[in-house]
C-alpha positions as CSV (number, residue, x, y, z in Angstrom):
1,M,87.2,109.5,87.8
2,R,88.5,107.6,84.8
3,G,86.6,104.5,83.8
4,M,83.2,105.2,85.6
5,D,81.4,105.0,82.2
6,R,82.9,101.5,81.8
7,L,82.0,100.1,85.2
8,L,78.6,98.8,84.4
9,D,80.1,97.0,81.4
10,L,82.7,95.5,83.5
11,Q,80.1,94.4,86.1
12,A,77.9,92.7,83.4
13,I,81.0,90.8,82.2
14,D,82.0,89.8,85.7
15,T,78.5,88.6,86.5
16,A,78.4,86.5,83.3
17,I,81.8,85.1,84.2
18,D,80.6,84.2,87.7
19,R,77.5,82.5,86.3
20,L,79.5,80.5,83.7
21,E,82.0,79.4,86.4
22,Q,79.3,78.4,88.7
23,R,77.6,76.3,86.0
24,R,80.9,74.7,85.1
25,G,81.4,73.7,88.7
26,Q,78.0,72.1,88.7
27,L,78.7,70.2,85.6
28,E,82.1,69.1,86.8
29,A,80.5,67.9,90.1
30,G,78.0,66.0,87.9
31,E,75.0,67.1,90.1
32,E,72.4,66.7,87.4
33,L,73.9,63.5,86.1
34,S,74.2,62.1,89.6
35,A,70.6,62.9,90.3
36,A,69.6,61.2,87.0
37,R,71.6,58.1,87.8
38,K,70.1,57.9,91.2
39,E,66.6,58.2,89.8
40,M,67.5,55.4,87.2
41,E,68.8,53.1,90.0
42,E,65.6,53.7,92.0
43,T,63.4,52.8,89.1
44,E,65.5,49.7,88.2
45,A,65.2,48.6,91.9
46,R,61.4,49.0,91.8
47,L,61.2,47.1,88.5
48,G,63.4,44.4,90.0
49,E,61.1,44.0,93.1
50,I,58.1,43.8,90.8
51,R,59.7,41.0,88.7
52,L,60.7,39.1,91.8
53,A,57.2,39.3,93.1
54,S,55.8,38.3,89.6
55,D,58.2,35.3,89.6
56,A,57.0,34.3,93.0
57,V,53.3,34.5,91.9
58,T,54.1,32.4,88.8
59,S,55.7,29.8,90.9
60,E,52.8,29.7,93.4
61,S,50.3,29.6,90.5
62,R,52.0,26.6,89.0
63,R,52.1,24.8,92.3
64,L,48.4,25.4,92.7
65,E,47.6,24.3,89.2
66,H,49.6,21.0,89.8
67,Q,47.8,20.5,93.1
68,I,44.4,21.0,91.5
69,E,45.3,18.7,88.6
70,S,46.4,16.0,91.1
71,M,43.2,16.4,93.1
72,N,41.1,16.2,89.9
73,L,42.8,12.9,89.0
74,K,42.3,11.5,92.5
75,L,38.7,12.6,92.6
76,A,38.0,11.0,89.3
77,A,39.6,7.8,90.5
78,E,37.6,7.8,93.8
79,E,34.3,8.6,92.2
80,K,34.9,5.7,89.7
81,R,35.5,3.4,92.7
82,M,32.3,4.6,94.3
83,Y,30.2,3.9,91.3
84,D,31.8,0.8,89.8
85,G,30.5,-1.5,92.4
86,S,33.9,-2.5,93.7
87,I,32.9,-1.3,97.2
88,A,30.3,-3.4,99.0
89,N,31.1,-2.4,102.6
90,A,28.8,0.5,103.7
91,K,31.4,1.8,106.2
92,E,34.1,1.8,103.5
93,L,31.6,3.6,101.1
94,E,30.9,6.2,103.7
95,A,34.5,6.8,104.3
96,L,35.0,7.2,100.6
97,Q,32.2,9.7,100.3
98,H,33.9,11.8,103.1
99,E,37.2,11.6,101.4
100,I,35.6,12.8,98.1
101,A,33.8,15.7,99.9
102,A,37.1,16.7,101.6
103,L,39.0,16.5,98.2
104,K,36.4,18.8,96.6
105,E,36.7,21.3,99.5
106,R,40.5,21.3,99.3
107,R,40.2,21.7,95.4
108,S,37.8,24.6,95.9
109,R,40.2,26.4,98.3
110,A,43.1,25.8,95.9
111,E,41.0,27.2,93.0
112,D,40.2,30.3,95.1
113,E,43.9,30.8,95.9
114,L,44.8,30.3,92.2
115,L,42.2,33.0,91.2
116,E,43.8,35.4,93.7
117,Q,47.2,34.7,92.3
118,M,45.9,35.4,88.7
119,L,44.5,38.7,89.9
120,R,47.7,39.6,91.6
121,R,49.6,38.7,88.5
122,E,47.5,41.1,86.4
123,D,48.3,43.9,88.8
124,L,52.0,43.1,88.8
125,D,52.0,43.0,84.9
126,T,50.4,46.4,84.9
127,R,52.9,47.8,87.4
128,G,55.7,46.1,85.7
129,T,54.9,47.6,82.3
130,A,54.7,51.1,83.9
131,A,58.0,50.5,85.8
132,D,59.7,49.3,82.7
133,T,58.7,52.5,80.9
134,E,60.1,54.6,83.8
135,V,63.4,52.7,83.6
136,Q,63.7,53.3,79.8
137,E,63.0,57.0,80.3
138,A,65.5,57.2,83.2
139,R,68.1,55.5,81.2
140,A,67.5,57.8,78.2
141,R,67.8,60.9,80.5
142,V,71.2,59.6,81.9
143,D,72.5,59.0,78.3
144,A,71.2,62.5,77.1
145,L,72.7,64.3,80.2
146,G,76.0,62.5,79.7
147,G,76.3,63.7,76.1
148,D,74.7,67.2,76.8
149,S,77.1,67.8,79.7
150,V,80.2,67.4,77.5
151,R,78.8,69.7,74.8
152,E,77.7,72.3,77.4
153,Q,81.1,72.3,79.2
154,E,82.7,72.9,75.7
155,G,80.4,75.9,75.1
156,I,81.0,77.3,78.6
157,E,84.9,77.3,78.0
158,T,84.5,79.0,74.7
159,E,82.2,81.7,76.2
160,L,84.5,82.1,79.2
161,T,87.4,82.8,77.0
162,A,85.5,85.4,75.1
163,R,84.2,87.1,78.3
164,R,87.7,87.2,79.8
165,D,89.1,88.8,76.7
166,E,86.3,91.5,76.9
167,R,87.2,92.1,80.5
168,A,91.0,92.3,79.7
169,A,90.2,95.0,77.2
170,I,88.1,97.1,79.6
171,V,90.3,96.9,82.8
172,P,93.0,99.3,81.4
173,E,90.4,101.9,80.9
174,V,89.4,102.0,84.6
175,D,91.3,104.0,87.2
176,E,93.3,101.6,89.4
177,E,91.8,103.0,92.7
178,L,88.3,102.6,91.3
179,L,89.1,99.1,90.1
180,E,90.5,98.2,93.5
181,L,87.3,99.5,95.3
182,Y,85.1,97.7,92.7
183,E,86.9,94.4,93.3
184,D,86.8,94.8,97.0
185,L,83.0,95.5,96.9
186,R,82.5,92.5,94.7
187,R,84.1,90.3,97.3
188,Q,82.0,91.8,100.0
189,K,78.7,92.0,98.1
190,H,78.1,88.7,96.5
191,G,79.8,89.5,93.2
192,V,78.2,92.9,92.7
193,G,80.3,95.9,93.2
194,A,78.6,98.3,90.9
195,A,75.0,99.0,89.9
196,A,73.0,101.4,87.8
197,I,70.5,103.9,89.2
198,V,67.3,103.7,87.2
199,D,64.4,106.2,88.0
200,G,66.1,106.9,91.4
201,V,66.4,103.2,92.4
202,C,69.6,101.3,93.0
203,Q,69.4,98.2,90.9
204,A,71.6,96.3,93.3
205,C,69.7,96.7,96.6
206,H,66.5,97.9,94.9
207,E,66.1,100.9,97.4
208,K,64.8,104.2,96.1
209,L,67.1,107.0,96.9
210,S,65.7,110.4,98.2
211,A,65.6,113.3,95.9
212,V,68.2,115.1,98.1
213,E,70.6,112.1,97.8
214,L,70.1,111.8,94.1
215,D,70.9,115.5,93.7
216,R,74.0,115.1,95.8
217,L,75.2,112.2,93.8
218,K,74.7,113.9,90.5
219,R,76.9,116.8,91.8
220,T,79.6,114.4,93.1
221,D,82.7,114.4,90.8
222,G,84.3,111.3,92.4
223,V,83.0,107.9,93.1
224,K,79.3,107.7,93.7
225,R,78.0,105.1,96.2
226,C,74.5,104.0,97.2
227,E,73.6,105.3,100.7
228,Y,72.0,101.9,101.5
229,C,74.2,99.2,100.1
230,R,77.3,101.3,99.6
231,R,78.0,99.8,96.1
232,I,79.3,102.1,93.4
233,V,76.4,103.5,91.4
234,V,76.2,104.9,87.9
235,F,73.3,106.8,86.5
236,A,71.9,105.0,83.6
C-alpha cells in the first residue's frame, strides 16, 4: 500500500508535534511560573514571620533593659540611704534591707529574661539570614522563568511551523485509506498509530511477536498490524 514506507516518518513528526503542543499548553497555563511564584510567596511569608518575631524580641529586650536600668538607679539610691546615716530607726532600716533584697531578686530575674531574649534574637537572626537568601533565590527563579517562558514559547512556535510543513509534505505520499486508519488509531492509542518492529518486538506495546506471526506479517501485502496492540507496524 502506498505510503507504508513514510508512515514511521509521519509518526515521528506527529509525536514531536504532540510533545510541542503539550509543552506550549503548559507554558500558556504558566504551571512552572505559578509554582515558582507560590514558592516565592511562601518564603516571603516565612521571612515576614521571622521579622515580626525579631521586632517583638527587640521590643521586649528594650523594655527589660529599661527596667533593669531603672532598678539599678533605685538600688543605688536605696543603698546610699542605707549607708549615709539618714536612717536611724531599726524597723525602717530592716524594711529598707528587704526592699533592696527584693529589688536585687527582681533585677536578677529581669537579667535572666534579657539573656533569653538575646539568645532568641541570635537564633532569629540566623533564621532570618537563611530565609532572606531563600527569598532572593525564589525571586530570581520567578524572574528567570518569566523571561525563559517567553523565549521557549517563541522557539516552540518556530519548531511547530517547521514540523507541520514536514507533515504536509509527507501526507500526499500516503494512501488515503491508510492515512485514515493511522489517524483513527492515533486517536484511540494515545497518539501512536504506527510503530516499528525491531528484532521481532513491536516498539509501541513492546510485545515480542511469535516467529509464525512475523513470517505472516512479512508475507502480507496490505496493512500490517501488531497482533497485540493492533497498531500499524513497519519492519525497521
